[in-house]
N, C-alpha and C positions, 0 to 999 in steps of 0.2 A: 199474520200481522198482530203486533202487540197493541192492545187498547190502552190509552192513558187511564190513570186511576179515576179521573173525573167521569170518563165515559163508562167505566165499569160500575161506578156508584150509581149513575143514572140507569144503567141496565138493570142492576139489582133492584133499584127502587121501583122501576117500572114493573118488574116481575112481581114485586111484593105489594104493588098497589099503593105506594107511598109517594109523598111529595117532599121536596127539599125544605128544610126548616132550619132555624137558628135558635138563638136565645142563649141564656146563661143559667147558672144555678143548677137545678135539677131537671132542666129542659131535656136532657139527653136520656132520661129514664122513661121507659114505656109505661103508660098508664094501664091500670087494671091487669097487672102482670104478676103471676106467681113464679118466682125464681126457682130454677131447678135445684134439687138437692145435690150438692157436690160431694157429700159424704166427707171423707177425710182428705179429699183432693183440694188443691188450691186453684185459683183462676189461672195462674201461670201454667199449671199442669194441664188444665183444660185446653189452653191454646197450644201447648207443646203437642198434645195428642191430636189436635186439629191439623197442625202442620204435618205430623207424621202421616196422617191419613191422606193429605194432599200429595205427599211424596210418593206414597204407595200407588196413587192413581197415575202419577206422571211417569215419563220415560226415565229409567235410572240414569242419573248423571251425578256421581258422588261429589264432584267439585261444586256444582250448582246447589245441591241440596245442603251440603255442609255450610256454604255461604248463607243460604236462607236460614238455616238453623241458628247460626251465630247472630245474624242481623236481627232476627226476631227476638232472640234471647237478649241481645244488647238493648233493643227497644223496650222490652219488658223491664229490664234492669233500670233503665232511665226513668221509667214511670214509677218504679218503687223508690228509687234513690231521690227523686224530687221531694219526697216527704221525709227525708233523713238528712239533717243538717251536716252530718259527718261523712256522707257518701259522695262520690263523684260520678257524674254521668258520662256516657260514652258518646252518643250522638248530640245530646243537648245537655246543657248545664243549667238547670233551673231549680229553684228552691221555693216551694209553696207550702201553705198551711191549710189544714182542713179540720173541721170539728170531728169528723169520723175518718181517721187516717186509713184504716183498713178498707173502707168502702171507696175512698178516693183512689187508693192504689189499684183496687180491682177494676174500677172504671177506666182509669188511665191506661192500665195494662191492656185491657180489652180493646179499646179504640186504637192503640198503637199497633197491636198485633193484627187486628182485623184489617185496618187500612193497608198495612204493609203486605199482608198476605194476599189481599185483593190484587195489589199491584204485581207481586212476584209471580203469581200463578195465573196471570191474565192471558198467557199464551201456552199454558201447560196442557198436557193430555188430561182428560177428565175434567175440563174446565167447568162445565155446567154443574157437575156433581160437587166439585169443590166450592163453587160459589154458593150453591144451595146449602152446603154444610156450614160454611162460614156465617151465612145469614142466620141459619138455625141456631148456631152457637151464640151469636149475639142476642137473638130473641130469647133464648133460654135463660140468659143472664139478665133479661129485662132492660136491655139497652137499645135505643133507637138507632137503626142503621142509617137513617137519613140525617143524623146530626153531624154536620161537616164543618162546624165552626172551628177555627184555629186561634181566634182572639179570645182573651179573657183568662180567668183563673180557674175555670171549671176543670175537673179531671178529664172530661171528654175532650175539651179543647187542647189540653196538654197532650193527651194521647195522639190526637190528630197532628199536632206540631211535631211530635217525636217521629211519627210515621213519615211525615213530609221530609224531615231531616234525613231519615234513613234512606228514603227513596232518592233524594238528591245525592247523598253519599254514594249510593250504588251506581249512579250514572257515571261516576268519575273514578271508580276504584280499580279499573283495569280489567274487569271481568268481561266487558263487551256485551252488556245487556242489549244495547241498541242493535246488535247483530245476532241476537238470540244466542250469545255465548260462543259464536263461531269464530274461527281464526282463518280468514281467507288467505293469509300469507303462508300457511303451512302446506307443504307438498311432500307426500311420502317419497322416499328415495327408491323404494322397491315397488315393482308392479304387484297387483293383487295376487294372493295365493288362492287358487280355486280349490276349495276344500274337497269337493267331490272328485278331483283328479289327483293322481299320485304326484309326489315331488313338490318342490318349491324353487322357483326361479328367483334368484336374488342378485341385485347389482352389488349390494353391500350386506353380507350376512350379519353384521353387527347392528343393523338398523331395523326399525319396526317395519312390518309388512302388513298392510290391510288384508282382510279376508274377503273373499267373494263367495257368497252363499246363494243358493237358490231362493231362500227366504230368510230374512233376518227378523228374529223376535227377541225383544229384550227379556231380561230375566224375570220381569213381572208379567210377562205374557203379551205385552203391547207390540204390535208390528212396527217395524222401523222402515221408513221409506228407503227405496234403493236396495241394491244387492251387494254393494261394496262398502265396507266400513269407512267411516270418517273419523279421524283422530279427535277424541273428546278432550278439549281443554289444553292444547299445546301451549297456549299463552298464559296458563294459570299461575305460573311462577311470578308473574308481574302483578298479580292481584294484591291489593292491600290486605295484610293480615292483621292479627290481634297483637301478639307479643313477639312476632318474628323480627329478626334484624332486617335491614334494608336489603333488597335484592340487588345482585350484580349479574347482569346479563340473564335475568330471569331466574336466578337461583338464589335462594336464601340460605339453605343448608346444603353444602356439597358433600354427598356421600363418597365421592371419589370414583374413579373409573372401574368398569367391569373388565374381566378378562376379555381379550380380543380374539376374534376368529384366527385360527392358526396356532394359537397357544394351547398347550395341553389342558389347561384349566377350562377353556371354552367347551371342549368336547366332554370334559368331565361333568360340567354343569348339565349338559344334555343327558348324559348317561344316568345321572342321579335322578332326573325326572322320570326316566324310563323305569328306574328301580322302584320309585314310589308307585308308579302306575301298575307295576307287577304285583302289588300287594292288594289289589282290588278284586280278588277272586274269593267269594264266600264258600267255595267248594274245596279250598286248599287245606282245611283243617287247622289252620294257624289261629291261635288265640293270643290275647294281650290283656294285661291288667291295666285298665284306664282309670282306676281309682286315684284320688289325690295322694294316697300313700305310695304310689308307684310312679305317677307322672306329675310333673310340675316342679317348681323351684329352680327354674333355669337362671343362669346368669344372663345379663342383657345381651341379646344378639346371638345366643347359643341355644342348643337343645341338649344341655348337659345335666339337667336336673334329675334327681332320683326320688322326687316326691317329698312329702312332708311327714314328719314323725307322728304328729298328733294334731287333732282338731283343737285349736286354742279355745274354742267355746265350750267344748264338752270335756276336754282333757283326755279323750280316748283316741286310740289309733284309728285312722281311716280304714274302713272295711274294704277288702279287695272288691274289684268290679271287673271280672274276667268275661270278655266277650269275644266273638270271632273278629279277628283282626280286620278283615275286609268290611265287615259290618260297621265297625268303629270308623274306619277310614272314610267310607261312603257317607255315613251319617254325619261325620264331622264336616266333610266337604259340602254337603248340601245345607246343613244348618247355617254355616257361615257364608254361603254363596252370595247372598245379598241381604241377609237378615230376614226375620219372619215377615212374610207378605211383602218383601222387597222394599223396605224403607231405606235401602242402601246402607253401607257400613256406618256412616255417621249417625243415621237414624236408629240403626240397630243398637248402638251404644246408648242412645237416649232411652230405648225401651228397657235395656238392662238397668240403667240408672234409675228409671222410674220404679222398676221392681225392687231394687235395693231400697229406695226411699219408702216403699210400702211395707218393708219388713218389720215384723214385731220385735226383732232382735236389735234394731237400730235406734240409737238415741240421736236426736237431731241437734247435734253439737258440731258446729262448723269447724273443720279441722280436728274434730275429736276433742275439742277443748271448750271450756267456758260453759255458760248457761245454755239450756235447750232453747231453740228458737221455734217460731210457729212455722207451719208448712209453707206459707207464702214466702217468707224470707229464705227458708231453706231452698225452695225451688228456684227462685230468681237468681240466687247466688250460684247454685249448682249449675244451672243452664248457662250462665255467663261464662263460668270457668270451663265447663265441659265443652260447650260448643265453640268457645274461643279456641280451645285446643284442637278440636277436630277440623275447624276451618283452617287453622295454621297448618295442620297435617296435610290438608288438601293442597294448600299453596306450596308447601315445601316439597311434597312428594311429586306433584305435577311439574314443579320446577325442574326436578331431576329427570322426570320423564321427558320433558321438552328438551333438556340439554343433551341427554345421552341417547334418546330416541331408540331404545334398545329392542332387540328382537324378542319375540315370544317363543316358548318351547316348540310349538307346532312348526314354526319356520326353521328353527335351529335343527331339530331332529330330522325333519324331512330333507333339509338341504345337506346336512352332514351325511345322512344315510344314502343320498343319491350320489355322493362323491365316492363312497366306499368305506373301507376300514383302514385305520391308521396304525394297527398293532403289528402286523406281520408283513414285512416287505416282500417276502417270498410267497405270500399267499395270494389267493384271488381277490380282485377288487381292491387292491392296495392303493391308498392315497393318503399321504401324510396329513391331509386336512379332513379326513373322514372320521367316522365314529370309532371310539375305542372298544375293542372286543372284550367281552367278559362271558365266560362259559355259563350257559343257562340264562343269560340276559340279552347279550348282543352277540350274534354269531353270523357266519356266512353259510348260505345254503350250499351243500355239496351233493354230489350224486349219492354218496353213502348216507348222509343225514336225511335225504329226502326219499330214500328207498321205502317201500311199503312197510308199515309198522314202525318207522323211525320218527323222530321228533319233528322233522320238517316235511313229513309226507304230503301235507296239503299244499306245500310250496314247491313241488317238484318242477314246475314250469319256470322257476326263478333261480336256478342254480347259478351261483356266483354273486347273488345279490345279498346285501346286508339285511338281516331280519332281527326283530326284537321280540322278547317275550313280555307282553304288556296287556293292559286292558284292551279287549278286542274291538271296541268301538260301539257305535249306536245300535242297540237292539231293535229289531223290526217291531216288536211289541213290548214296550217298556213296562207295561202293567203286568204282563204275564211272564216275562223273561228277563234274565240278567245275562250279560255278555260273557262274564268271566274273563280269564286271562289265557291267552294262547300266543303262538308265534304268528307275527304278521310282518309284512315288509315295512322297513323303516320309513319308506316314502309314503306309506299310508297312515302313519301314526296320527291319532287324534286325542285330545284331552278328554277327561271324564266330564262331559258337559252335554247339554241338549244339542241336537244337530242344527237347530236354528240359531244358536248363540255361539258356541265353540270357544271363543276367547274374547275378552273385553276389547273395546275399540280404542286402545291407547297403548303406548309402550309399556314394557314390563318393569323396568328399573326406575324407582323402587316400588315395592308392593304397597298400593293404597291401603289394603286391608291391614297389613302389618303396621303401617304408620298411624292410621286412624286408631287402631286398637290399642297400641302402646300409649299413644297420647291420652286416650280416654282412661286407660288403666292408671296412669300416673295421676290424673285429676281425681278419680274416684278414691284412690288410696289416700291422697293428701286431704281431700275434702271430708272423708269419713273418719280419718285418723287411723285407718288400719288397711293393710293390703288384703286382708281376708274379707270375703263376702260375709254378710251377717249370718251368724250361726256357723261360720267356718266352711260353708258348702253352698255351691250353686249347682242345681241339677236341671237337666233338660231331657225329658223323655222323648225318644224317637221310636214310635210304635212300629212293629213289624209291618212291612209292606207299604210304608208311607213315603218312600223316596220317589222322586220325579224322573231322574235320568234313566233308571231301570228298576226292575223288581228288587225290593229290599227295604230295610235290612231283613235278613232271614229270621231274626228273632228280635224281641224288644231290646232296645239299647238305651241306656241312660247316660248321657254325657255329664261329666262331673268336673268341677274345678274348685279348688280351695281359695285361690286368690284372683284378683283382677288381672294380675300379670299372667297367671296360668291360662286364663281365658283368652287374653290377648295373644299369647304365644300360639295357642291352639288355632286361632283365626289365621295366623300367618302360615302355620303348617298345613292347614286345610287347602291352601292354594297350591302347595306342592303336590299333595295327593291328587288334586284336580288336574294338575299338569298345565297350569297357566302361569306359573312363575318358576324361576330357578332360585336356588338357595340364597345367593347374594341379594336378590330382590327382597326376600323376607328379612334377612339379618340386617341389611342396610335400612330397611323401613322401620324395624324395631328401634334401632339406635336413633334414627331421626325422630320418630314418634316420642321417644323418651324426652328429648330436648323440647319438643313442642309442648308436651304436657306439663313439664316442670316450669317452663317459662310462662305458660298461660296461667298456671295456678299462682305463681309469684305476682304477676301483673293483676290478676283478678283481685287478690287481697289488697292491693293498693287502691283499687276502685272501691272496695268495701270500706276501707279506712279513710277514703278521701285524700290520700297522700299522693295521688297521681300528678 
């Protein structure tokens, strides 16, 4: 049950031993309080970090968390803009004066963020810990948590008004807060796929299929009730966005249809996923140069880049970074799986943006132009544009997911493999709607190929069946072992994931990771005035043995990207290595994300200028 904000406030107050109070002026300030040292961070950054921590405690739901990130960012923007005569607010349009504008903005931002977060996380996992953290954040800033006035010109009252407006907006924006974001109207076309059993029974192989698992655990380790997946956010295409055009039948940006079952391109999408999965063997001796001089610089929606000639900050060529191919693929997949400590992709890009903002190589010039601004102005404007973009990415991507309701690779590969092979009409297991054969990747077991010492020896009991050379599946002891790549039955194929998660609980087309990431990259490029990370390089060390799905990487790996777009493209490709998306999911998401990011940046500037 969701508790109303007033009940939450009362509960928090009771636990803190406080009573309700009112007043004006500085009545919202706690007496005898020494404020925490924020160092170089702003109050907006403090609340962004508090929100990211709340997301990490909650069940991963990228749509919901993107919306919360945007609404909190818009609320903080409104609190800042109220003291700028040239800026326009989002939820409220107020203009106030203050003797100490900086202090007033910080107080208004804090009350707006605090009240809104109390409301939004009132039924989240980790509720008590989140409440305690929010209270501690307010107290560390020397603000009274029991100040609930909404009347008057005090910054705290302004913040409370903004929070109330945001809460009211959220009840009518189409997200379904009152139903805890569920959509009771959605029913999957296909029966559940029981992951522990071979094959996939599908009424319509073009459509999404829920998974049935012995135990479901979200990517941040939280158990999920039930054993059959429920589609997360099929109604999200109707949620009010930031800069998106109006939705038509739940779709704001239509990426166009996918290839259909029975078409050669459908089987090719599945075979490409198998090919990516076949590159996850650290014992195969294959290496790859993952330095920015070799990877990156793609055109939008493609993987055609050949890297960057020089680091624009140093003027020097990028150094090679040669690593085992499987270590790179697995490290890439797990880094982008849900973001560090699972703040979901929208939150992940907030952590990246915060790291960028902290860089010594970055001048705080919005758009890369004009005078430098202080950290508070930088942060509130960055969060409005960035989180407006990722919120729009969620609405747009899930609109496509809802319309096309497309299958995931685990269903596609198992279903096609159960039908047979479509390449040789005179061969065994022929079916024109089966998997396409490719020697060394997709084959049919024969008596000769399964003879002792031959490549299908372990599959001698499955003569005539289609088999694939791919990641071998969940290891019994992921700390001590890696599965490697071997021949397995196509009907047993699984993605590179934990056995309690396997595939996200929503349709594949388009990829949320690709859409979120490209939208964020567009904003960071425009906001900083450069597509390159500060210093021309972003690095992420992945120590040997630090993976979760299985033992690895076999050696230390450092992921590197020169530009925000390179990092965004890597996020999309990571989902192909994992086996939870097909290529059109990724490419379509990138193109959609580009539009979301560019439009959000254009609209955010109008709010900055007050020309909305």
